[in-house]
PyMOL Python script that loads the backbone (N, CA, C, O; Angstrom):
from pymol import cmd

cmd.read_pdbstr("""\
ATOM      1  N   MET A   1      97.197  70.384   5.961  1.00  0.00           N
ATOM      2  CA  MET A   1      97.904  69.796   7.062  1.00  0.00           C
ATOM      3  C   MET A   1      96.973  69.349   8.154  1.00  0.00           C
ATOM      4  O   MET A   1      97.088  68.203   8.589  1.00  0.00           O
ATOM      5  N   GLY A   2      96.236  70.009   8.539  1.00  0.00           N
ATOM      6  CA  GLY A   2      95.388  69.603   9.633  1.00  0.00           C
ATOM      7  C   GLY A   2      94.577  70.790  10.101  1.00  0.00           C
ATOM      8  O   GLY A   2      94.736  71.901   9.594  1.00  0.00           O
ATOM      9  N   PHE A   3      93.732  70.562  11.043  1.00  0.00           N
ATOM     10  CA  PHE A   3      92.877  71.619  11.565  1.00  0.00           C
ATOM     11  C   PHE A   3      93.682  72.551  12.454  1.00  0.00           C
ATOM     12  O   PHE A   3      94.342  72.110  13.396  1.00  0.00           O
ATOM     13  N   LYS A   4      93.625  73.841  12.151  1.00  0.00           N
ATOM     14  CA  LYS A   4      94.288  74.837  12.990  1.00  0.00           C
ATOM     15  C   LYS A   4      93.217  75.596  13.758  1.00  0.00           C
ATOM     16  O   LYS A   4      92.177  75.972  13.217  1.00  0.00           O
ATOM     17  N   HIS A   5      93.498  75.802  15.002  1.00  0.00           N
ATOM     18  CA  HIS A   5      92.581  76.568  15.840  1.00  0.00           C
ATOM     19  C   HIS A   5      92.662  78.026  15.436  1.00  0.00           C
ATOM     20  O   HIS A   5      93.759  78.538  15.212  1.00  0.00           O
ATOM     21  N   LYS A   6      91.522  78.715  15.336  1.00  0.00           N
ATOM     22  CA  LYS A   6      91.554  80.083  14.854  1.00  0.00           C
ATOM     23  C   LYS A   6      92.215  81.049  15.851  1.00  0.00           C
ATOM     24  O   LYS A   6      92.650  82.128  15.449  1.00  0.00           O
ATOM     25  N   HIS A   7      92.297  80.696  17.106  1.00  0.00           N
ATOM     26  CA  HIS A   7      92.988  81.515  18.110  1.00  0.00           C
ATOM     27  C   HIS A   7      94.325  80.856  18.400  1.00  0.00           C
ATOM     28  O   HIS A   7      94.476  80.130  19.382  1.00  0.00           O
ATOM     29  N   GLN A   8      95.261  81.112  17.560  1.00  0.00           N
ATOM     30  CA  GLN A   8      96.560  80.472  17.718  1.00  0.00           C
ATOM     31  C   GLN A   8      97.242  80.995  18.970  1.00  0.00           C
ATOM     32  O   GLN A   8      97.313  82.204  19.193  1.00  0.00           O
ATOM     33  N   GLY A   9      97.729  80.097  19.762  1.00  0.00           N
ATOM     34  CA  GLY A   9      98.447  80.452  20.977  1.00  0.00           C
ATOM     35  C   GLY A   9      97.535  80.695  22.177  1.00  0.00           C
ATOM     36  O   GLY A   9      98.022  80.849  23.297  1.00  0.00           O
ATOM     37  N   ARG A  10      96.244  80.730  21.965  1.00  0.00           N
ATOM     38  CA  ARG A  10      95.311  80.932  23.078  1.00  0.00           C
ATOM     39  C   ARG A  10      94.367  79.750  23.147  1.00  0.00           C
ATOM     40  O   ARG A  10      93.890  79.261  22.124  1.00  0.00           O
ATOM     41  N   LYS A  11      94.110  79.312  24.320  1.00  0.00           N
ATOM     42  CA  LYS A  11      93.176  78.210  24.492  1.00  0.00           C
ATOM     43  C   LYS A  11      91.766  78.770  24.574  1.00  0.00           C
ATOM     44  O   LYS A  11      91.594  79.900  25.031  1.00  0.00           O
ATOM     45  N   PRO A  12      90.753  78.027  24.150  1.00  0.00           N
ATOM     46  CA  PRO A  12      89.374  78.522  24.179  1.00  0.00           C
ATOM     47  C   PRO A  12      88.902  78.891  25.588  1.00  0.00           C
ATOM     48  O   PRO A  12      88.136  79.841  25.749  1.00  0.00           O
ATOM     49  N   HIS A  13      89.344  78.162  26.597  1.00  0.00           N
ATOM     50  CA  HIS A  13      88.883  78.453  27.944  1.00  0.00           C
ATOM     51  C   HIS A  13      89.486  79.745  28.482  1.00  0.00           C
ATOM     52  O   HIS A  13      88.943  80.331  29.418  1.00  0.00           O
ATOM     53  N   THR A  14      90.602  80.202  27.905  1.00  0.00           N
ATOM     54  CA  THR A  14      91.203  81.468  28.327  1.00  0.00           C
ATOM     55  C   THR A  14      90.270  82.619  27.989  1.00  0.00           C
ATOM     56  O   THR A  14      90.116  83.559  28.769  1.00  0.00           O
ATOM     57  N   ARG A  15      89.654  82.536  26.824  1.00  0.00           N
ATOM     58  CA  ARG A  15      88.720  83.579  26.416  1.00  0.00           C
ATOM     59  C   ARG A  15      87.497  83.586  27.322  1.00  0.00           C
ATOM     60  O   ARG A  15      87.011  84.654  27.694  1.00  0.00           O
ATOM     61  N   LEU A  16      87.002  82.427  27.676  1.00  0.00           N
ATOM     62  CA  LEU A  16      85.866  82.324  28.583  1.00  0.00           C
ATOM     63  C   LEU A  16      86.231  82.843  29.963  1.00  0.00           C
ATOM     64  O   LEU A  16      85.433  83.529  30.602  1.00  0.00           O
ATOM     65  N   SER A  17      87.428  82.520  30.424  1.00  0.00           N
ATOM     66  CA  SER A  17      87.886  82.998  31.724  1.00  0.00           C
ATOM     67  C   SER A  17      87.993  84.517  31.740  1.00  0.00           C
ATOM     68  O   SER A  17      87.638  85.153  32.732  1.00  0.00           O
ATOM     69  N   ALA A  18      88.473  85.094  30.663  1.00  0.00           N
ATOM     70  CA  ALA A  18      88.588  86.553  30.585  1.00  0.00           C
ATOM     71  C   ALA A  18      87.208  87.195  30.635  1.00  0.00           C
ATOM     72  O   ALA A  18      87.026  88.217  31.297  1.00  0.00           O
ATOM     73  N   ARG A  19      86.251  86.620  29.956  1.00  0.00           N
ATOM     74  CA  ARG A  19      84.878  87.145  30.001  1.00  0.00           C
ATOM     75  C   ARG A  19      84.303  87.033  31.405  1.00  0.00           C
ATOM     76  O   ARG A  19      83.641  87.952  31.887  1.00  0.00           O
ATOM     77  N   PHE A  20      84.556  85.914  32.055  1.00  0.00           N
ATOM     78  CA  PHE A  20      84.065  85.721  33.410  1.00  0.00           C
ATOM     79  C   PHE A  20      84.671  86.752  34.352  1.00  0.00           C
ATOM     80  O   PHE A  20      83.966  87.334  35.176  1.00  0.00           O
ATOM     81  N   VAL A  21      85.975  86.979  34.235  1.00  0.00           N
ATOM     82  CA  VAL A  21      86.653  87.965  35.089  1.00  0.00           C
ATOM     83  C   VAL A  21      86.074  89.352  34.839  1.00  0.00           C
ATOM     84  O   VAL A  21      85.828  90.097  35.788  1.00  0.00           O
ATOM     85  N   LEU A  22      85.854  89.707  33.575  1.00  0.00           N
ATOM     86  CA  LEU A  22      85.266  91.006  33.261  1.00  0.00           C
ATOM     87  C   LEU A  22      83.853  91.140  33.820  1.00  0.00           C
ATOM     88  O   LEU A  22      83.473  92.202  34.313  1.00  0.00           O
ATOM     89  N   LEU A  23      83.079  90.062  33.742  1.00  0.00           N
ATOM     90  CA  LEU A  23      81.729  90.078  34.301  1.00  0.00           C
ATOM     91  C   LEU A  23      81.772  90.266  35.809  1.00  0.00           C
ATOM     92  O   LEU A  23      81.013  91.064  36.359  1.00  0.00           O
ATOM     93  N   VAL A  24      82.645  89.545  36.471  1.00  0.00           N
ATOM     94  CA  VAL A  24      82.773  89.671  37.930  1.00  0.00           C
ATOM     95  C   VAL A  24      83.219  91.088  38.297  1.00  0.00           C
ATOM     96  O   VAL A  24      82.689  91.679  39.238  1.00  0.00           O
ATOM     97  N   LEU A  25      84.185  91.632  37.566  1.00  0.00           N
ATOM     98  CA  LEU A  25      84.650  92.995  37.831  1.00  0.00           C
ATOM     99  C   LEU A  25      83.525  94.009  37.617  1.00  0.00           C
ATOM    100  O   LEU A  25      83.396  94.962  38.386  1.00  0.00           O
ATOM    101  N   ALA A  26      82.720  93.809  36.588  1.00  0.00           N
ATOM    102  CA  ALA A  26      81.604  94.713  36.332  1.00  0.00           C
ATOM    103  C   ALA A  26      80.583  94.650  37.464  1.00  0.00           C
ATOM    104  O   ALA A  26      80.090  95.684  37.915  1.00  0.00           O
ATOM    105  N   VAL A  27      80.269  93.449  37.921  1.00  0.00           N
ATOM    106  CA  VAL A  27      79.317  93.288  39.027  1.00  0.00           C
ATOM    107  C   VAL A  27      79.860  93.929  40.299  1.00  0.00           C
ATOM    108  O   VAL A  27      79.120  94.595  41.022  1.00  0.00           O
ATOM    109  N   VAL A  28      81.143  93.732  40.573  1.00  0.00           N
ATOM    110  CA  VAL A  28      81.758  94.327  41.766  1.00  0.00           C
ATOM    111  C   VAL A  28      81.746  95.850  41.660  1.00  0.00           C
ATOM    112  O   VAL A  28      81.447  96.534  42.639  1.00  0.00           O
ATOM    113  N   ALA A  29      82.069  96.386  40.483  1.00  0.00           N
ATOM    114  CA  ALA A  29      82.092  97.838  40.290  1.00  0.00           C
ATOM    115  C   ALA A  29      80.702  98.436  40.470  1.00  0.00           C
ATOM    116  O   ALA A  29      80.545  99.461  41.134  1.00  0.00           O
ATOM    117  N   ILE A  30      79.705  97.805  39.888  1.00  0.00           N
ATOM    118  CA  ILE A  30      78.332  98.295  40.023  1.00  0.00           C
ATOM    119  C   ILE A  30      77.865  98.194  41.470  1.00  0.00           C
ATOM    120  O   ILE A  30      77.255  99.128  41.990  1.00  0.00           O
ATOM    121  N   SER A  31      78.145  97.077  42.118  1.00  0.00           N
ATOM    122  CA  SER A  31      77.755  96.901  43.520  1.00  0.00           C
ATOM    123  C   SER A  31      78.445  97.933  44.409  1.00  0.00           C
ATOM    124  O   SER A  31      77.824  98.497  45.311  1.00  0.00           O
ATOM    125  N   SER A  32      79.710  98.174  44.156  1.00  0.00           N
ATOM    126  CA  SER A  32      80.442  99.163  44.944  1.00  0.00           C
ATOM    127  C   SER A  32      79.863 100.554  44.733  1.00  0.00           C
ATOM    128  O   SER A  32      79.712 101.316  45.688  1.00  0.00           O
ATOM    129  N   GLY A  33      79.543 100.885  43.504  1.00  0.00           N
ATOM    130  CA  GLY A  33      78.948 102.187  43.211  1.00  0.00           C
ATOM    131  C   GLY A  33      77.624 102.377  43.927  1.00  0.00           C
ATOM    132  O   GLY A  33      77.363 103.440  44.490  1.00  0.00           O
ATOM    133  N   ILE A  34      76.787 101.348  43.905  1.00  0.00           N
ATOM    134  CA  ILE A  34      75.502 101.421  44.603  1.00  0.00           C
ATOM    135  C   ILE A  34      75.716 101.556  46.104  1.00  0.00           C
ATOM    136  O   ILE A  34      75.048 102.359  46.755  1.00  0.00           O
ATOM    137  N   TYR A  35      76.642 100.778  46.660  1.00  0.00           N
ATOM    138  CA  TYR A  35      76.918 100.849  48.098  1.00  0.00           C
ATOM    139  C   TYR A  35      77.396 102.238  48.498  1.00  0.00           C
ATOM    140  O   TYR A  35      76.906 102.805  49.474  1.00  0.00           O
ATOM    141  N   PHE A  36      78.356 102.794  47.747  1.00  0.00           N
ATOM    142  CA  PHE A  36      78.886 104.110  48.105  1.00  0.00           C
ATOM    143  C   PHE A  36      77.827 105.195  47.954  1.00  0.00           C
ATOM    144  O   PHE A  36      77.784 106.122  48.762  1.00  0.00           O
ATOM    145  N   ALA A  37      76.976 105.101  46.943  1.00  0.00           N
ATOM    146  CA  ALA A  37      75.892 106.073  46.786  1.00  0.00           C
ATOM    147  C   ALA A  37      74.917 105.974  47.951  1.00  0.00           C
ATOM    148  O   ALA A  37      74.503 106.993  48.503  1.00  0.00           O
ATOM    149  N   TRP A  38      74.548 104.751  48.328  1.00  0.00           N
ATOM    150  CA  TRP A  38      73.631 104.558  49.462  1.00  0.00           C
ATOM    151  C   TRP A  38      74.259 105.049  50.756  1.00  0.00           C
ATOM    152  O   TRP A  38      73.591 105.694  51.565  1.00  0.00           O
ATOM    153  N   ASN A  39      75.536 104.751  50.960  1.00  0.00           N
ATOM    154  CA  ASN A  39      76.242 105.168  52.173  1.00  0.00           C
ATOM    155  C   ASN A  39      76.303 106.693  52.249  1.00  0.00           C
ATOM    156  O   ASN A  39      76.088 107.273  53.313  1.00  0.00           O
ATOM    157  N   HIS A  40      76.595 107.337  51.126  1.00  0.00           N
ATOM    158  CA  HIS A  40      76.656 108.800  51.096  1.00  0.00           C
ATOM    159  C   HIS A  40      75.294 109.393  51.433  1.00  0.00           C
ATOM    160  O   HIS A  40      75.202 110.358  52.192  1.00  0.00           O
ATOM    161  N   SER A  41      74.244 108.816  50.870  1.00  0.00           N
ATOM    162  CA  SER A  41      72.887 109.288  51.139  1.00  0.00           C
ATOM    163  C   SER A  41      72.539 109.119  52.616  1.00  0.00           C
ATOM    164  O   SER A  41      71.944 110.014  53.216  1.00  0.00           O
ATOM    165  N   ALA A  42      72.900 107.989  53.201  1.00  0.00           N
ATOM    166  CA  ALA A  42      72.614 107.745  54.623  1.00  0.00           C
ATOM    167  C   ALA A  42      73.384 108.733  55.501  1.00  0.00           C
ATOM    168  O   ALA A  42      72.845 109.224  56.493  1.00  0.00           O
ATOM    169  N   GLN A  43      74.629 109.027  55.150  1.00  0.00           N
ATOM    170  CA  GLN A  43      75.409 109.995  55.922  1.00  0.00           C
ATOM    171  C   GLN A  43      74.810 111.387  55.803  1.00  0.00           C
ATOM    172  O   GLN A  43      74.773 112.132  56.782  1.00  0.00           O
ATOM    173  N   GLN A  44      74.342 111.747  54.612  1.00  0.00           N
ATOM    174  CA  GLN A  44      73.705 113.059  54.429  1.00  0.00           C
ATOM    175  C   GLN A  44      72.437 113.151  55.278  1.00  0.00           C
ATOM    176  O   GLN A  44      72.191 114.174  55.916  1.00  0.00           O
ATOM    177  N   ASP A  45      71.638 112.094  55.286  1.00  0.00           N
ATOM    178  CA  ASP A  45      70.410 112.088  56.082  1.00  0.00           C
ATOM    179  C   ASP A  45      70.730 112.227  57.565  1.00  0.00           C
ATOM    180  O   ASP A  45      70.039 112.955  58.279  1.00  0.00           O
ATOM    181  N   ALA A  46      71.763 111.542  58.037  1.00  0.00           N
ATOM    182  CA  ALA A  46      72.148 111.640  59.448  1.00  0.00           C
ATOM    183  C   ALA A  46      72.641 113.045  59.771  1.00  0.00           C
ATOM    184  O   ALA A  46      72.346 113.570  60.845  1.00  0.00           O
ATOM    185  N   LEU A  47      73.378 113.653  58.869  1.00  0.00           N
ATOM    186  CA  LEU A  47      73.875 115.008  59.079  1.00  0.00           C
ATOM    187  C   LEU A  47      72.724 115.999  59.154  1.00  0.00           C
ATOM    188  O   LEU A  47      72.697 116.857  60.036  1.00  0.00           O
ATOM    189  N   VAL A  48      71.779 115.885  58.239  1.00  0.00           N
ATOM    190  CA  VAL A  48      70.614 116.775  58.253  1.00  0.00           C
ATOM    191  C   VAL A  48      69.833 116.602  59.547  1.00  0.00           C
ATOM    192  O   VAL A  48      69.370 117.581  60.132  1.00  0.00           O
ATOM    193  N   SER A  49      69.686 115.371  59.991  1.00  0.00           N
ATOM    194  CA  SER A  49      68.977 115.103  61.239  1.00  0.00           C
ATOM    195  C   SER A  49      69.677 115.749  62.431  1.00  0.00           C
ATOM    196  O   SER A  49      69.023 116.341  63.290  1.00  0.00           O
ATOM    197  N   ARG A  50      71.012 115.636  62.486  1.00  0.00           N
ATOM    198  CA  ARG A  50      71.761 116.254  63.590  1.00  0.00           C
ATOM    199  C   ARG A  50      71.659 117.771  63.554  1.00  0.00           C
ATOM    200  O   ARG A  50      71.503 118.408  64.596  1.00  0.00           O
ATOM    201  N   VAL A  51      71.745 118.354  62.359  1.00  0.00           N
ATOM    202  CA  VAL A  51      71.658 119.810  62.233  1.00  0.00           C
ATOM    203  C   VAL A  51      70.276 120.298  62.650  1.00  0.00           C
ATOM    204  O   VAL A  51      70.164 121.301  63.354  1.00  0.00           O
ATOM    205  N   LEU A  52      69.224 119.604  62.228  1.00  0.00           N
ATOM    206  CA  LEU A  52      67.875 119.993  62.625  1.00  0.00           C
ATOM    207  C   LEU A  52      67.680 119.877  64.134  1.00  0.00           C
ATOM    208  O   LEU A  52      67.045 120.735  64.747  1.00  0.00           O
ATOM    209  N   SER A  53      68.217 118.833  64.722  1.00  0.00           N
ATOM    210  CA  SER A  53      68.118 118.657  66.169  1.00  0.00           C
ATOM    211  C   SER A  53      68.809 119.803  66.906  1.00  0.00           C
ATOM    212  O   SER A  53      68.271 120.333  67.878  1.00  0.00           O
ATOM    213  N   GLU A  54      69.985 120.179  66.447  1.00  0.00           N
ATOM    214  CA  GLU A  54      70.716 121.296  67.062  1.00  0.00           C
ATOM    215  C   GLU A  54      69.962 122.607  66.884  1.00  0.00           C
ATOM    216  O   GLU A  54      69.901 123.419  67.807  1.00  0.00           O
ATOM    217  N   ALA A  55      69.393 122.818  65.712  1.00  0.00           N
ATOM    218  CA  ALA A  55      68.630 124.042  65.453  1.00  0.00           C
ATOM    219  C   ALA A  55      67.397 124.119  66.353  1.00  0.00           C
ATOM    220  O   ALA A  55      67.070 125.187  66.871  1.00  0.00           O
ATOM    221  N   ARG A  56      66.725 123.003  66.536  1.00  0.00           N
ATOM    222  CA  ARG A  56      65.553 122.989  67.430  1.00  0.00           C
ATOM    223  C   ARG A  56      65.954 123.274  68.874  1.00  0.00           C
ATOM    224  O   ARG A  56      65.254 123.985  69.595  1.00  0.00           O
ATOM    225  N   SER A  57      67.083 122.715  69.284  1.00  0.00           N
ATOM    226  CA  SER A  57      67.576 122.959  70.638  1.00  0.00           C
ATOM    227  C   SER A  57      67.910 124.438  70.835  1.00  0.00           C
ATOM    228  O   SER A  57      67.541 125.031  71.849  1.00  0.00           O
ATOM    229  N   LEU A  58      68.610 125.032  69.865  1.00  0.00           N
ATOM    230  CA  LEU A  58      68.931 126.456  69.952  1.00  0.00           C
ATOM    231  C   LEU A  58      67.668 127.313  69.939  1.00  0.00           C
ATOM    232  O   LEU A  58      67.596 128.325  70.636  1.00  0.00           O
ATOM    233  N   ASN A  59      66.678 126.913  69.152  1.00  0.00           N
ATOM    234  CA  ASN A  59      65.414 127.646  69.115  1.00  0.00           C
ATOM    235  C   ASN A  59      64.732 127.628  70.481  1.00  0.00           C
ATOM    236  O   ASN A  59      64.233 128.655  70.940  1.00  0.00           O
ATOM    237  N   ARG A  60      64.710 126.464  71.129  1.00  0.00           N
ATOM    238  CA  ARG A  60      64.098 126.375  72.465  1.00  0.00           C
ATOM    239  C   ARG A  60      64.840 127.257  73.466  1.00  0.00           C
ATOM    240  O   ARG A  60      64.220 127.918  74.298  1.00  0.00           O
ATOM    241  N   GLU A  61      66.172 127.261  73.378  1.00  0.00           N
ATOM    242  CA  GLU A  61      66.963 128.099  74.279  1.00  0.00           C
ATOM    243  C   GLU A  61      66.693 129.583  74.047  1.00  0.00           C
ATOM    244  O   GLU A  61      66.580 130.350  75.003  1.00  0.00           O
ATOM    245  N   MET A  62      66.589 129.990  72.779  1.00  0.00           N
ATOM    246  CA  MET A  62      66.292 131.391  72.487  1.00  0.00           C
ATOM    247  C   MET A  62      64.896 131.784  72.970  1.00  0.00           C
ATOM    248  O   MET A  62      64.713 132.872  73.517  1.00  0.00           O
ATOM    249  N   LEU A  63      63.917 130.910  72.773  1.00  0.00           N
ATOM    250  CA  LEU A  63      62.565 131.193  73.251  1.00  0.00           C
ATOM    251  C   LEU A  63      62.535 131.309  74.769  1.00  0.00           C
ATOM    252  O   LEU A  63      61.856 132.177  75.318  1.00  0.00           O
ATOM    253  N   ALA A  64      63.273 130.429  75.446  1.00  0.00           N
ATOM    254  CA  ALA A  64      63.339 130.506  76.905  1.00  0.00           C
ATOM    255  C   ALA A  64      63.995 131.808  77.347  1.00  0.00           C
ATOM    256  O   ALA A  64      63.563 132.414  78.327  1.00  0.00           O
ATOM    257  N   THR A  65      65.023 132.242  76.642  1.00  0.00           N
ATOM    258  CA  THR A  65      65.690 133.505  76.965  1.00  0.00           C
ATOM    259  C   THR A  65      64.741 134.671  76.789  1.00  0.00           C
ATOM    260  O   THR A  65      64.672 135.549  77.649  1.00  0.00           O
ATOM    261  N   TRP A  66      63.996 134.694  75.670  1.00  0.00           N
ATOM    262  CA  TRP A  66      63.049 135.777  75.444  1.00  0.00           C
ATOM    263  C   TRP A  66      61.923 135.741  76.470  1.00  0.00           C
ATOM    264  O   TRP A  66      61.475 136.796  76.918  1.00  0.00           O
ATOM    265  N   ASP A  67      61.457 134.566  76.851  1.00  0.00           N
ATOM    266  CA  ASP A  67      60.433 134.461  77.893  1.00  0.00           C
ATOM    267  C   ASP A  67      60.947 135.031  79.211  1.00  0.00           C
ATOM    268  O   ASP A  67      60.213 135.730  79.909  1.00  0.00           O
ATOM    269  N   TYR A  68      62.189 134.743  79.555  1.00  0.00           N
ATOM    270  CA  TYR A  68      62.789 135.266  80.791  1.00  0.00           C
ATOM    271  C   TYR A  68      62.900 136.790  80.728  1.00  0.00           C
ATOM    272  O   TYR A  68      62.597 137.484  81.698  1.00  0.00           O
ATOM    273  N   ILE A  69      63.337 137.302  79.571  1.00  0.00           N
ATOM    274  CA  ILE A  69      63.441 138.763  79.431  1.00  0.00           C
ATOM    275  C   ILE A  69      62.077 139.403  79.520  1.00  0.00           C
ATOM    276  O   ILE A  69      61.924 140.440  80.165  1.00  0.00           O
ATOM    277  N   ASP A  70      61.064 138.798  78.877  1.00  0.00           N
ATOM    278  CA  ASP A  70      59.696 139.339  78.968  1.00  0.00           C
ATOM    279  C   ASP A  70      59.207 139.346  80.406  1.00  0.00           C
ATOM    280  O   ASP A  70      58.610 140.327  80.847  1.00  0.00           O
ATOM    281  N   ALA A  71      59.449 138.270  81.145  1.00  0.00           N
ATOM    282  CA  ALA A  71      58.998 138.181  82.531  1.00  0.00           C
ATOM    283  C   ALA A  71      59.763 139.158  83.420  1.00  0.00           C
ATOM    284  O   ALA A  71      59.218 139.616  84.424  1.00  0.00           O
ATOM    285  N   SER A  72      60.987 139.485  83.089  1.00  0.00           N
ATOM    286  CA  SER A  72      61.826 140.348  83.925  1.00  0.00           C
ATOM    287  C   SER A  72      61.892 141.789  83.377  1.00  0.00           C
ATOM    288  O   SER A  72      62.699 142.586  83.855  1.00  0.00           O
ATOM    289  N   GLN A  73      61.084 142.119  82.418  1.00  0.00           N
ATOM    290  CA  GLN A  73      61.174 143.431  81.764  1.00  0.00           C
ATOM    291  C   GLN A  73      60.984 144.591  82.746  1.00  0.00           C
ATOM    292  O   GLN A  73      61.679 145.602  82.649  1.00  0.00           O
ATOM    293  N   ASP A  74      60.061 144.455  83.676  1.00  0.00           N
ATOM    294  CA  ASP A  74      59.815 145.543  84.641  1.00  0.00           C
ATOM    295  C   ASP A  74      61.054 145.787  85.493  1.00  0.00           C
ATOM    296  O   ASP A  74      61.403 146.939  85.749  1.00  0.00           O
ATOM    297  N   ARG A  75      61.711 144.752  85.927  1.00  0.00           N
ATOM    298  CA  ARG A  75      62.954 144.903  86.729  1.00  0.00           C
ATOM    299  C   ARG A  75      64.108 145.420  85.877  1.00  0.00           C
ATOM    300  O   ARG A  75      64.961 146.156  86.372  1.00  0.00           O
ATOM    301  N   ILE A  76      64.141 145.039  84.597  1.00  0.00           N
ATOM    302  CA  ILE A  76      65.219 145.483  83.724  1.00  0.00           C
ATOM    303  C   ILE A  76      65.110 146.990  83.502  1.00  0.00           C
ATOM    304  O   ILE A  76      66.126 147.685  83.489  1.00  0.00           O
ATOM    305  N   ASN A  77      63.891 147.503  83.328  1.00  0.00           N
ATOM    306  CA  ASN A  77      63.686 148.940  83.082  1.00  0.00           C
ATOM    307  C   ASN A  77      63.961 149.666  84.359  1.00  0.00           C
ATOM    308  O   ASN A  77      63.856 150.891  84.407  1.00  0.00           O
TER     309      ASN A  77
END
""", "prot")
cmd.dss("prot")
cmd.show_as("cartoon", "prot")
cmd.util.cbc("prot")
cmd.orient("prot")
């Protein structure tokens, strides 16, 4: 009868479009994964920095307190 397309009911460009959509989705998924991993790492670094800053501040306050107690020890006794 004539030439029949091997994908009956589907046009060839539909298959190409589906591949393109899958490729775009894969790129978006990978990019999103990288972004979220980087964002999480940056937030962790900022948290560690804030905690270290607070710890250093508390350390200075404790040292100042001990220095005051040492200087006032004769009056305390």
